[in-house]
C-alpha positions as CSV (number, residue, x, y, z in Angstrom):
1,M,70.0,-198.1,-97.2
2,A,72.3,-198.0,-94.6
3,P,75.8,-197.9,-95.4
4,A,77.8,-200.8,-97.0
5,G,80.1,-200.6,-94.1
6,S,77.6,-200.7,-91.9
7,F,75.4,-203.7,-93.0
8,L,79.0,-206.1,-93.2
9,S,80.0,-204.9,-89.7
10,N,76.6,-205.6,-88.4
11,R,75.7,-208.9,-90.3
12,P,79.2,-211.0,-90.7
13,D,77.0,-213.7,-92.7
14,A,75.9,-211.1,-94.7
15,L,78.7,-212.6,-97.1
16,A,77.8,-216.1,-97.0
17,E,74.0,-215.3,-98.3
18,A,75.7,-213.4,-100.5
19,Y,77.8,-216.0,-102.3
20,H,75.2,-218.2,-102.0
21,W,72.2,-216.4,-103.6
22,F,74.2,-215.5,-106.9
23,Y,77.1,-218.6,-107.1
24,G,73.9,-221.0,-105.9
25,S,70.7,-220.1,-106.3
26,N,70.9,-218.3,-109.5
27,G,71.9,-221.6,-111.5
28,G,74.7,-219.9,-113.4
29,G,72.3,-217.5,-115.0
30,N,74.7,-214.4,-114.9
31,G,77.7,-216.4,-116.6
32,E,81.1,-217.8,-115.3
33,V,82.9,-214.8,-115.9
34,A,80.5,-212.5,-113.5
35,R,80.6,-215.8,-111.3
36,E,84.4,-215.8,-111.1
37,I,84.3,-211.8,-110.2
38,L,82.4,-211.9,-107.1
39,K,83.9,-215.1,-105.8
40,T,87.2,-212.9,-105.9
41,L,85.7,-209.6,-105.0
42,I,84.4,-211.8,-101.5
43,E,87.3,-213.9,-101.0
44,K,89.2,-210.0,-100.8
45,L,86.5,-208.9,-98.8
46,Q,86.8,-211.7,-95.9
47,T,90.0,-210.7,-95.0
48,A,89.5,-206.9,-95.1
49,V,89.2,-205.4,-91.6
50,F,85.1,-203.6,-91.8
51,I,84.6,-200.4,-90.3
52,N,81.2,-198.8,-89.4
53,I,81.3,-195.6,-91.5
54,E,79.0,-194.0,-89.4
55,T,80.9,-193.8,-86.7
56,L,83.9,-192.0,-88.5
57,A,84.9,-188.5,-87.2
58,P,84.1,-185.1,-89.5
59,P,86.1,-184.5,-92.2
60,I,88.7,-181.9,-91.0
61,V,87.7,-178.7,-92.9
62,V,90.6,-176.5,-94.2
63,P,90.0,-172.7,-94.7
64,N,90.0,-171.3,-98.0
65,P,92.3,-168.7,-98.4
66,Y,90.5,-167.6,-101.3
67,E,88.1,-166.5,-99.2
68,A,90.0,-164.9,-96.6
69,A,91.7,-162.8,-99.1
70,L,88.2,-161.6,-100.1
71,K,87.5,-160.8,-96.3
72,Q,90.5,-158.5,-96.2
73,L,89.4,-157.2,-99.0
74,D,86.2,-156.3,-97.7
75,I,87.2,-154.8,-95.3
76,A,89.4,-152.3,-96.4
77,A,86.4,-151.9,-98.8
78,Q,84.2,-150.9,-96.0
79,K,86.6,-148.7,-94.4
80,L,87.3,-146.9,-97.5
81,N,83.9,-146.7,-98.4
82,L,84.9,-148.0,-101.7
83,D,83.0,-147.6,-105.0
84,P,80.2,-150.6,-105.2
85,G,81.4,-151.4,-108.2
86,I,84.8,-151.3,-108.3
87,H,84.5,-153.6,-104.7
88,E,82.9,-156.2,-106.9
89,I,85.2,-156.2,-109.5
90,L,88.1,-156.5,-107.2
91,K,86.5,-159.8,-105.8
92,H,87.6,-161.4,-109.1
93,P,90.8,-162.0,-111.2
94,M,91.4,-160.8,-114.1
95,R,91.7,-163.7,-115.9
96,A,92.6,-167.5,-114.9
97,F,94.4,-169.8,-116.8
98,I,94.8,-174.0,-116.2
99,V,96.9,-176.0,-118.4
100,N,97.7,-179.5,-119.0
101,I,101.3,-180.4,-119.4
102,P,102.4,-183.4,-120.5
103,V,106.2,-184.9,-119.1
104,V,108.0,-188.4,-120.3
105,M,109.2,-189.5,-117.0
106,D,112.3,-191.1,-116.7
107,D,111.5,-194.6,-116.6
108,G,109.6,-193.7,-120.2
109,S,105.7,-193.3,-119.0
110,V,103.9,-190.0,-119.6
111,R,102.7,-188.2,-117.2
112,V,100.0,-184.9,-117.5
113,F,100.7,-182.1,-115.1
114,T,98.1,-179.4,-114.0
115,G,99.5,-176.1,-114.0
116,Y,97.9,-173.1,-113.4
117,R,98.7,-169.0,-114.1
118,V,96.1,-166.2,-112.3
119,Q,96.6,-162.4,-113.1
120,Y,94.6,-161.1,-111.0
121,N,94.6,-157.2,-111.6
122,D,96.8,-154.9,-113.9
123,A,95.3,-151.7,-113.0
124,L,98.7,-150.3,-112.1
125,G,101.4,-152.3,-114.6
126,P,102.1,-155.9,-115.5
127,T,101.0,-158.8,-113.2
128,K,103.7,-160.2,-111.4
129,G,104.0,-162.9,-108.9
130,G,105.4,-166.3,-108.4
131,I,105.6,-170.0,-109.4
132,R,105.3,-172.6,-106.8
133,Y,105.4,-176.5,-107.1
134,H,103.3,-178.5,-104.6
135,P,101.5,-181.5,-105.0
136,D,98.5,-179.9,-103.1
137,L,98.4,-176.9,-104.8
138,T,95.0,-175.7,-105.6
139,L,93.4,-172.9,-108.2
140,D,91.8,-171.0,-105.1
141,E,95.5,-171.2,-103.7
142,V,96.5,-169.6,-106.6
143,T,93.7,-167.2,-106.9
144,A,94.6,-165.9,-103.2
145,L,98.1,-165.5,-103.9
146,A,97.8,-163.3,-107.0
147,A,95.0,-161.0,-105.0
148,W,97.8,-160.7,-102.0
149,M,100.3,-160.0,-104.5
150,T,98.0,-157.1,-106.3
151,W,97.9,-155.7,-102.5
152,K,101.9,-156.0,-102.1
153,T,103.0,-154.6,-104.9
154,A,100.4,-151.5,-104.6
155,V,101.7,-151.2,-101.0
156,T,104.6,-150.4,-101.7
157,G,104.1,-147.9,-104.7
158,L,105.5,-150.0,-107.7
159,P,104.0,-149.6,-111.0
160,L,102.7,-153.8,-111.2
161,G,99.9,-155.3,-111.2
162,G,99.5,-159.3,-109.3
163,G,100.0,-162.7,-110.5
164,K,100.7,-166.0,-109.1
165,G,101.0,-169.3,-111.0
166,G,102.3,-172.9,-110.2
167,I,101.9,-176.8,-110.9
168,R,100.5,-179.7,-109.3
169,C,103.6,-181.4,-108.2
170,N,105.8,-182.9,-106.1
171,P,108.6,-181.6,-106.8
172,K,111.0,-183.8,-103.9
173,E,109.8,-186.9,-106.0
174,M,111.3,-185.5,-109.3
175,S,115.0,-185.6,-110.5
176,K,116.3,-182.7,-112.2
177,A,115.8,-184.0,-115.6
178,E,111.9,-184.3,-114.9
179,L,111.6,-181.2,-113.4
180,E,113.4,-179.2,-116.1
181,R,111.2,-181.4,-118.5
182,L,107.9,-180.0,-116.6
183,T,109.4,-176.6,-116.1
184,R,110.1,-176.4,-119.7
185,G,106.9,-177.6,-121.1
186,Y,105.1,-175.0,-118.3
187,A,106.6,-172.2,-120.2
188,R,105.6,-173.5,-123.4
189,A,102.1,-174.0,-122.0
190,I,101.8,-169.9,-120.6
191,S,104.4,-168.6,-122.9
192,K,100.9,-166.5,-124.8
193,F,100.0,-165.1,-121.8
194,I,103.2,-163.8,-120.3
195,G,105.7,-161.4,-121.2
196,P,108.1,-158.4,-119.7
197,F,105.1,-156.0,-120.3
198,T,102.2,-158.5,-119.9
199,D,103.1,-160.7,-116.6
200,V,106.6,-161.2,-115.2
201,P,106.7,-164.6,-113.3
202,A,109.1,-165.2,-110.3
203,P,110.6,-168.5,-107.9
204,D,108.1,-169.2,-104.8
205,V,107.9,-172.3,-102.9
206,Y,109.9,-175.4,-104.2
207,T,111.1,-173.2,-107.4
208,T,114.3,-171.9,-107.6
209,S,116.5,-169.3,-110.0
210,E,117.8,-172.2,-112.3
211,M,114.1,-172.8,-113.2
212,M,113.8,-169.2,-114.1
213,A,116.7,-169.5,-116.3
214,W,114.8,-172.6,-117.7
215,I,111.6,-170.6,-118.6
216,M,113.8,-167.5,-120.0
217,D,115.3,-169.8,-122.3
218,E,112.3,-171.8,-123.4
219,Y,110.3,-168.5,-123.4
220,S,113.5,-166.7,-125.6
221,E,113.6,-170.0,-128.1
222,I,109.6,-169.3,-128.7
223,V,109.8,-165.5,-129.8
224,G,113.3,-165.8,-131.1
225,Y,115.6,-163.4,-129.2
226,P,116.6,-163.3,-125.7
227,V,114.0,-161.8,-123.7
228,F,115.9,-161.8,-120.0
229,G,112.6,-159.6,-118.8
230,V,110.0,-162.3,-118.9
231,V,111.1,-163.6,-115.5
232,T,113.0,-162.3,-112.6
233,G,114.4,-164.2,-109.7
234,K,117.5,-165.5,-112.5
235,P,121.1,-166.2,-111.9
236,V,123.1,-162.8,-111.6
237,N,125.0,-164.2,-115.3
238,V,121.8,-164.2,-117.2
239,G,120.1,-161.1,-115.9
240,G,119.3,-161.5,-112.4
241,S,119.9,-158.7,-109.9
242,L,122.9,-158.2,-107.6
243,G,121.0,-158.4,-103.7
244,R,118.0,-160.5,-104.5
245,N,119.0,-163.4,-102.4
246,E,118.8,-161.4,-99.4
247,A,116.3,-158.5,-100.4
248,T,113.1,-160.1,-98.3
249,S,115.3,-160.3,-95.4
250,R,116.7,-156.8,-96.0
251,G,113.4,-155.2,-96.2
252,V,112.2,-156.7,-92.8
253,M,115.0,-155.1,-91.5
254,Y,114.2,-151.8,-92.9
255,T,110.7,-152.0,-91.6
256,V,111.7,-152.7,-88.4
257,V,114.2,-150.0,-88.2
258,E,111.0,-147.8,-89.2
259,A,109.3,-149.5,-86.5
260,A,111.5,-148.8,-83.8
261,K,112.1,-145.0,-84.3
262,H,108.4,-144.7,-84.3
263,L,107.9,-146.8,-81.2
264,G,111.4,-145.0,-79.9
265,I,113.3,-148.2,-79.5
266,N,116.5,-148.3,-79.2
267,L,117.9,-151.2,-81.5
268,K,121.6,-151.2,-79.7
269,G,120.8,-154.4,-77.7
270,A,117.4,-154.8,-79.0
271,T,116.5,-158.7,-78.2
272,V,115.1,-160.3,-81.4
273,A,113.6,-164.0,-81.6
274,V,113.2,-165.4,-85.2
275,Q,111.4,-168.4,-85.9
276,G,112.4,-170.1,-89.0
277,Y,116.1,-170.5,-90.1
278,G,115.7,-170.5,-93.9
279,N,117.0,-168.2,-96.5
280,V,114.6,-165.5,-94.8
281,G,115.3,-166.3,-91.1
282,Y,118.5,-166.0,-91.3
283,H,119.4,-163.8,-93.3
284,A,116.9,-161.4,-91.2
285,A,118.6,-162.7,-88.1
286,R,122.0,-161.6,-89.9
287,L,121.2,-158.5,-90.3
288,L,119.9,-157.4,-87.4
289,H,122.5,-158.4,-85.5
290,E,124.7,-156.3,-87.9
291,I,122.9,-153.3,-87.1
292,G,123.5,-153.9,-82.9
293,C,120.6,-156.2,-82.1
294,K,121.0,-158.9,-79.8
295,I,119.6,-162.3,-81.4
296,I,118.5,-164.2,-78.4
297,A,116.4,-167.3,-79.6
298,V,116.2,-168.8,-83.5
299,S,114.5,-172.2,-84.2
300,D,113.7,-174.5,-87.1
301,S,111.5,-177.3,-88.0
302,K,113.2,-179.4,-85.6
303,G,113.5,-177.1,-82.6
304,G,115.1,-173.9,-80.9
305,I,118.1,-172.7,-79.6
306,Y,117.8,-169.5,-76.6
307,N,121.2,-168.0,-75.4
308,P,119.9,-164.7,-73.3
309,Q,124.0,-163.5,-73.9
310,G,122.9,-163.7,-77.4
311,L,123.8,-165.9,-80.5
312,D,126.1,-165.6,-83.5
313,P,123.7,-165.9,-86.8
314,V,126.6,-166.8,-89.1
315,K,128.3,-169.3,-86.6
316,V,124.4,-171.1,-85.9
317,L,123.8,-171.5,-89.8
318,E,127.6,-173.1,-90.1
319,H,125.9,-175.8,-87.4
320,K,123.0,-176.0,-88.6
321,D,124.6,-176.6,-92.2
322,K,126.6,-179.4,-90.7
323,T,124.2,-181.0,-88.2
324,G,120.6,-180.4,-90.3
325,S,119.3,-178.1,-87.7
326,V,120.6,-175.4,-85.0
327,V,119.3,-178.0,-82.2
328,D,122.4,-178.4,-80.0
329,Y,124.1,-175.0,-80.8
330,P,126.8,-175.1,-78.3
331,G,126.2,-172.9,-75.2
332,S,122.4,-172.7,-75.9
333,Q,119.6,-173.8,-74.4
334,L,117.0,-176.4,-76.0
335,I,113.5,-174.6,-76.9
336,T,110.1,-175.3,-78.8
337,N,109.1,-172.7,-81.5
338,E,105.8,-172.4,-79.0
339,Q,108.1,-171.3,-76.2
340,L,110.4,-169.1,-79.1
341,L,107.2,-167.3,-79.7
342,E,105.8,-166.7,-76.6
343,M,109.7,-165.6,-74.5
344,E,110.4,-162.2,-73.4
345,C,111.9,-159.9,-76.3
346,D,111.8,-156.4,-78.2
347,I,111.7,-158.3,-81.9
348,L,110.0,-161.2,-83.0
349,V,110.5,-162.2,-86.6
350,P,107.8,-165.3,-87.4
351,A,109.6,-166.2,-90.8
352,A,108.2,-169.7,-90.9
353,L,104.7,-170.8,-91.5
354,E,101.6,-169.3,-92.0
355,N,99.2,-169.3,-88.6
356,Q,101.9,-169.4,-86.1
357,I,100.4,-166.7,-83.7
358,T,96.6,-167.5,-83.2
359,E,93.8,-166.4,-80.8
360,K,95.3,-169.5,-78.3
361,N,98.7,-167.9,-78.2
362,A,98.4,-164.3,-78.6
363,P,97.5,-163.1,-75.0
364,N,100.9,-165.0,-74.3
365,I,103.1,-162.7,-77.1
366,K,105.5,-160.5,-75.0
367,A,107.3,-159.1,-77.8
368,K,107.0,-155.3,-78.8
369,I,107.3,-155.7,-82.6
370,V,106.4,-158.5,-84.9
371,A,107.6,-158.3,-87.8
372,E,105.9,-161.0,-90.2
373,G,108.9,-162.7,-92.6
374,A,106.8,-165.3,-93.8
375,N,103.2,-164.8,-95.5
376,G,100.4,-165.1,-92.5
377,P,101.7,-166.0,-89.9
378,V,99.4,-163.7,-87.4
379,T,95.8,-165.2,-87.8
380,P,93.2,-162.2,-88.0
381,E,91.9,-162.9,-84.7
382,A,95.2,-162.8,-83.3
383,D,96.1,-159.6,-85.0
384,E,93.2,-158.0,-83.0
385,I,94.4,-159.7,-79.7
386,L,98.1,-158.0,-80.6
387,Y,96.7,-154.9,-81.8
388,K,94.9,-154.6,-78.3
389,K,97.9,-155.5,-76.6
390,G,99.5,-152.6,-77.7
391,I,102.1,-155.1,-80.0
392,F,103.3,-153.0,-83.3
393,V,102.8,-155.7,-86.2
394,I,104.6,-155.0,-89.6
395,P,102.0,-157.0,-91.8
396,D,103.6,-158.9,-94.5
397,I,102.8,-157.5,-97.0
398,L,104.7,-154.6,-96.1
399,A,107.8,-156.5,-94.0
400,N,108.6,-159.2,-96.7
401,S,108.1,-156.9,-99.5
402,G,111.8,-156.5,-99.9
403,G,111.8,-159.7,-102.4
404,V,109.3,-158.1,-105.4
405,I,110.3,-155.0,-104.7
406,V,113.8,-155.9,-105.7
407,S,112.2,-158.4,-108.8
408,Y,110.8,-155.2,-109.9
409,F,114.2,-153.4,-110.1
410,E,115.5,-156.7,-112.1
411,Q,113.2,-156.0,-114.8
412,V,113.8,-152.2,-115.1
413,Q,117.4,-153.4,-115.3
414,N,116.5,-155.8,-117.3
415,Q,114.7,-153.6,-120.0
416,M,117.3,-150.8,-119.8
417,N,120.2,-153.4,-120.5
418,Y,122.2,-151.7,-117.7
419,Y,122.8,-153.2,-114.2
420,W,123.1,-151.8,-110.8
421,T,125.9,-152.0,-108.0
422,E,124.6,-154.1,-105.0
423,E,124.9,-151.1,-102.9
424,E,122.5,-149.1,-105.3
425,V,119.9,-151.9,-105.2
426,R,120.0,-151.6,-101.6
427,A,119.8,-147.8,-101.4
428,K,116.7,-148.1,-103.7
429,L,115.2,-150.6,-101.6
430,K,115.8,-148.6,-98.5
431,D,113.8,-145.4,-99.9
432,T,111.0,-148.0,-101.8
433,I,110.0,-149.7,-98.5
434,T,111.2,-147.1,-95.9
435,K,108.3,-144.8,-98.2
436,A,106.0,-147.5,-98.3
437,F,106.2,-148.1,-94.5
438,N,105.5,-144.5,-93.4
439,D,102.4,-144.5,-96.2
440,V,100.8,-147.2,-94.1
441,L,101.9,-145.6,-90.8
442,K,99.9,-142.5,-91.9
443,M,97.1,-144.5,-93.3
444,S,96.8,-146.0,-89.5
445,T,97.3,-143.1,-87.3
446,Q,94.5,-141.5,-90.4
447,H,92.3,-143.8,-89.4
448,N,93.1,-145.3,-85.9
449,V,93.3,-148.4,-87.5
450,N,96.0,-151.2,-86.8
451,M,98.7,-151.6,-89.6
452,R,97.7,-154.4,-91.5
453,T,93.9,-153.1,-92.0
454,A,95.7,-149.5,-93.2
455,A,98.2,-151.5,-95.7
456,Y,95.1,-153.2,-97.5
457,M,93.5,-150.1,-97.5
458,L,96.1,-148.4,-99.0
459,A,97.1,-150.6,-101.3
460,V,92.8,-151.2,-102.5
461,K,92.6,-147.3,-102.4
462,R,95.8,-146.9,-105.0
463,V,94.4,-149.9,-107.5
464,A,90.9,-148.2,-107.4
465,D,92.2,-145.4,-108.2
466,A,94.0,-146.3,-110.8
467,M,90.8,-148.2,-112.2
468,M,89.0,-145.2,-111.8
469,A,91.8,-142.9,-113.7
470,R,91.6,-145.5,-116.5
471,K,87.9,-146.1,-117.3
472,G,86.0,-143.5,-115.3
473,K,82.5,-144.1,-113.1
474,A,81.8,-146.2,-116.1
475,V,84.1,-149.2,-115.4
476,S,82.6,-151.3,-117.8
477,P,83.1,-149.9,-121.3
478,I,78.9,-151.0,-122.2
479,V,77.1,-148.6,-120.3
480,P,73.4,-149.7,-119.8
481,S,70.7,-147.5,-121.7
């Protein structure tokens, strides 16, 4: 049978014939109500624009992030000659929860939101990972993010596993009161599955330190006593850690320093381009500027600016706060994000969105070091091109791991009920991420692979070794006879 749209567009008299057949020739056998319904429907259809659906373009296929995560696991497993049983287990999350959260909206109506929490693997310790609010959030996306958190905590040597959570909602369309009711409802829904020694959430996309305080408060009300360590990324006055706000960017800076040492690049006067001028991009630019680098270009979603003599990151931020963008900063030239990525520079920090460097523009990248401040800014195809060009890529699970490292420090401080100075936090972060960088570099050299593959190999090996140590060869407690 031809699609309805095609039939109606090819036969403009079809509506009249249908009406005559039903309303006239049937002699009222189908009842007045049915005739009125059809009459109304036909009147509406007569004013509609009919499209031949056979001529529509095929739907856009969105890559499944979970499939990408599994592909990365498979590559590492193959390089490691990983035990097939361990490999199979690591393809699946340990547990995943779907919760429904009813919320009374400001207008008195009730909406039910879908929330997720995935605990991917806890071989190395309690699972750890953020909570994101997004209207297009899916379970596959959360599962992929939980897998990546597993590798991120492992590669940095933290005694943690990987988890992730979130709610399918549009926070931009909700009031603060609605967001608080939603967040507290989510906390109640997952309260049986989280805890300081089980699974510790944190902020992520469109969630804040204030929301973490709400979750901590709600969880504490449920158990009957204050539990500061149930989440991280909290405000400092309710158990948060000093240094957390800039931790991700400080980690980027420390890894760039190590990469420069390895490559023999003098950072005094080294040129830097930063794509994205949010929290991570701004602090990365500021910190690299403080150690002597020259920031020659930065950008945001509205465009970029370039000055070969150098930009002052703090003054650029002041301009952005006043105008809403870095664009039109005094003394700078307007450039596009694409031009920023391809410009001559020593260090490129993509700190905006995923898939910014692809197989199309990778041949034009001229930086000596690419430090991934964002998650997934370089596609797998581009990664291979950059590696062959001799460009040193610091992968996201290493470069931007400063945030989760300091989140772990927050957990430790909460458990001790003793808090470190900001200088102590910075020193411990530097030690941790520097060791992680050199561990990955050693793996890269030994196996003649790029830094990303080496990072995944190291992370997967650490998780697999922990699983074997805990359960032995018989991963399942039930051994077939």
